[in-house]
N, C-alpha and C positions, 0 to 999 in steps of 0.2 A: 578127319573129316577132309571131306574136298570142299574147302568152299574156292565160288570162283567168281571171277570178277565180275562186275552186274553188265558190262558191255556182252561177256558171252553169255552167261543168261539170259540177256534180255533177245540175241541175238538166238537161241532157242526157242526162247517165248514166239514169238515173231514165225519159224518157222513149224508152228503146231497146228497147223490147220483143219482138222482131226480129218484128212481125207489120204488115201491109199497116196502113199509118197515114194517118188522114186528113186528118193534117198535108202541105202540099204543098208544104212544105220539105226533109219525110225522109219516109229511101228505106222501099223496100218488102223482101220478103221478101232477095233476093240481088241483087247487084252484075251492071248490064248489063254485057254484053262482048262488044258488037259493032261499037264500035270501038280497042280495048283496043291489038288488034295492030299499028292503026295510029296509033295518039294514040303506045304506048311504045315504036315499033321502033328507036328510039336506045339507051333505057333497055333496051330487053330483048340489044341487042344489042353495047355493053357489059360486059352479066353473062356473056353465052357467052364472053366476051375475058379474064374475070377465071376463067375454070370451063379454060380452057383454059391461062393461065396455073400455074394452083391443078395441075393433072393434068402436065403439065411437070416443076414442080420435084418434083412427089410420085415423079415415074417414077423406080425405083430404076436404069434402062438409058437418062435422060437424060445427059445434059450439061450442061445450057444453059448460055449465055454471058450474061456481063450485056449487053452491047452489043444480044441478041438478048430478053431479057427487059424494057431498056428499048423498046426498038422495039414491043414488044407492049403497053408500057404506052399508048404514043402513039399508037398507032394509033387508028382512027378517027376520026368528025367528029359527035360529041361523042367524044371516047378519055376513057380513064380519068382519065390526069390532066390534064384538063380542069376536070374535076368533084370534083379530091382538093383538100384543103386544104391552102396552102402547104406547112406542117409536113413532111406526110405525104409528098410529093412531092420535098422535102429530104433525107428520109431512107431515101431510095429506092434512091439509084444504090451507097450500099456494105452494103445488101442483097442488092439483087444480085448485089455485086460478092464476099459472101460464100458466095451460092452457088452462084457460079462455082467458088469455089478448094476449096468443100466436097463439090463430089459427085460427086465420085470418090472421095474418102476414107472410111476407116471411124473414128469419135468415139470414144476414152475419155478417160471427164474425168478430172480433174487438176489437182491445186494445186503448182503453178501451172499453165493449162488448155497444151494444147497451141497448134503455132502456126498449123495450120488444123482447122476441123470437118470433116464426115463424118458419114455411119450409124452409130444407134444401134439395133437391133431395130427396124428397117426405115425410120425416122424420119429425116430431114437434118437434124442441131443443126448449129451455128454452132460455133467453140470455146472458145467461155464459157460454153454451153448454151442458145441462142435457138433454137428449132424456126419454120426461116424459112421453111416452109412458110405455118405458123401471123401469122407474123409479115405476110409478106404479105397473107394473106385475111382477119384479123380487123380488122387494120389500116384494111385499104380499105373494110370491109362499115362502120365505123365512119367512118373516116378520108373517104368516096370516095361509098359513098351515101348516108347519113347525113347528110354535111355538103347532098351537091345536093338532098335533101330538103329539108334547111332555107332552102338559097334560093329555094325554089322556093314552097315559105311563105311567104316578105315579097314576091313578087309577086304579080300578080291571077291565083287560083285558078278556074279555070275548067274543066268537068269531064274534057280531057285533061288538065288537070296532077294532078288525083288520081289518070290513068289510069297516068301518068308514075312519080310518087312510090309506086305500089301498084306496080311494077317493077321499083323502087330495096329496097323492104323486103322483097320476091320471094315478094310471092304471086301467085296468081292469081285471076279474077274469080270460079272455080268455088270457090276459100277452100275446099279436099278437108279442112285439117285432119289433112293427110298428105303426113310426108317420102318416102314409099317410093310414091307412088300411080305407077302407069306409067304417067299421063299431067300432064301439068301439078304435079307434087312442089312439094310445099311447100321453099322452099330459103331461104340466107342468112339473114336477119333473120326472117323470118317461120316459118323451119322452130326457128330458138330459141324463138321466142313461142309455139310450139306443144310444143314438149316443156316448159316451162314452165307448160302449163294440163291442169289433172287434166278427166280428159274429163266425169268421177262425181260432179263438185263439184257444190253447190245452185245456186251462182254461176256467172255466164260465163268468168270465168277473162282473162288477157291475151288469146289468141288471138281469143275470142273478143269480147270489147271490141271488139280493133282493127279484127278484122273489120266490124260494127256502125256503127262510125266513119267507116270511109271508105266502107260504101253510104250513109252518111247524108252524108256530105264531099260526094260525088259530087251526090246528088240538090240535095243545096245550092247545090253550085258552079251548077247548071241553073236556077235560079232567081232566079239575078240579085242583086240590091242586098235585095229584101224578105226575104230567107233570111240574111242575111250574119252575122246573130250565132248560127244555126244551124248553118251553114256553117266560122264560127269555132269554135265548141264541138266540135264531132265535129275539124280538123283537131289541137284541143290534146290530145284524147281519143288522138287516133292518134298523136301526136308522142311525148305520153309514154309513153305506151304501148308505142310504140317503143324508145326507150330506158331504160326498164325492163327492158327483154324482153335487152338486153344486157346490162344491170348486173347484171340474176338470171342471167342465163348465167355471169357470171366466179363468182359464188357459186358455183352449181354447182360450177365447173371446180376452184375450188379447195380445194373439198369433196373431188371426188374425188380431185384429186393428194395429197394428203393420205391417202387414204384408200390408197392404190399404193404411196405414196415412203415411210409408216412401216413397210411390213412388215420384219420384221428380217435376210433373204435375199432380196431379188426378184432374180429375173431380170433379164437384160437386155431383157425385152419388158416386165418387169413396170415397170423404169425409165425405160426410153423411153415410156411409156405414160403415168407420171405426169408425165412432163417435158414432154410432150408438152400434158396437158389444164393443166399452168400456164402453160403459152404458153398456148392457148386464154384463159386471162383474160387475161395481158398485152398477146398484142394486141388484146383489146375494150379496154381500158383504156388504149393508148398514142394510138393510137386518135379515143376520147373528149377525149385530153389536146390533139391536135392543133386541136379547135373551140376557137371563142370559148368563154368561160366564160361569157357571156350563153346560150348557147344550150340548155345544159345543169344539172341541178339541184346535182349535187357541184361543188365551187370548183375554180379549180385547185391551191388551195394544199392540200386533199383529197384532191384527184387524187395530187398527188405524195407526200403523204405514203403515201398507199397503195405508191406505185411505189415507194418510195424502202424500203417495210419487206419489198414482194418481189424487191429486188433489182433492180431495172431503174428505177433511177433515170430519171427526164426528161432528153431531151440526150444522157443515156448507154449505154456496152453494158450490156442483160443481162447477169449471171452468176448465172444457171441452176444450173451446176455443181454450187456450192454446194452445193446440196438436194442433192445426190450424192456431192461429197466430204467436206461437216459435215453431216448430216443433225441427231443431236442438235442442234445448235448453229443450225440454220436454220427445219428444219421446222415449231417453233410460228410462223414467218412467218405461213405461210396464216390458221390462226384467225387470228391476228392481223388480217390483210386483210381479212379476211370480217367481221368486226367493223367494224373501220374503215368498211370498205364500207356495211355497214347504217345507220352513227350518219349518215353523211353524201347518202344517198338517205333516208332514214325510214323504213326499211322494217317493218315489223309482225316479232317472231317468227313467228309464222306465214307469212310472206310469205319467209322464208327458209326455214324446213324446207319449206315448198314446192318454191320453188325446187334445194330440194337434193336432189330426185327428177329421174328424164324419163319423161318424159311419150309 
């Protein structure tokens, strides 16, 4: 991966005003879209496959089998399985089996946990409280989409490469900054970057900074060797921003989970929603932990510490049911984990406060 010195990245950011630049290596105000669908056709097809898997697991009337899910995971050339980190692929057979065994049941959190999982408040949980759809989706956003983007960054980066990375990120050349747009809404990691970006702020924020980095990276990639430094600076800005968007979103979900689960008499729907938010955070963290430590800011040890705090230790089953069966003891872990993430990723207090809001 091209990791650059802070001074070079800062110089790049200062030059990203958003207007048409006289610099032949810099992009204009918009991302070119004429070749995007062709260049990113494989990545767009894999995105559709992930959406189909998500929909199947969410469907309260569906009864997906482990074999069916494995087949969908391996379908296509390339397939989701071909771009995922090995540790992610190794974890999925057990996840698929849990989805199959839980799909027809009803889940009641208890100590000790029941033999199988089921639905609580419409959400599909494992016996120990893992939100099975979020484990799949968020684990693959970090452990497959982002993992593949990092691999592409290691090779020759052409304009077509940048298009492919854009599709993996979940944005479109139009960059609508809208997760509910009628045409080409922001989705996947791009959708979360949008939610972490205050449109009224004086500074661009994560979504707009990443957008400008994609525009300039593509322009510089077209400029060849002359533009290599500008290209590499842009690529590092978008890579770092993407990672921060994922980790910042875990901060949001941990805070959201704490607010929902600390209620004195939560309904089943509120308990399910709180545990769902917790599992969104854990899914991202598990996916990031599957990546090489050299490809992210947080170290293996730091991520292991956060996951252990969250009762979701690396290489072991999530035990989030304990947030429901013994909240007095375990709910403080959600705040503790947020503090650990802030230290590991060197977030400022203002950044953390901003992360806790959905825009």
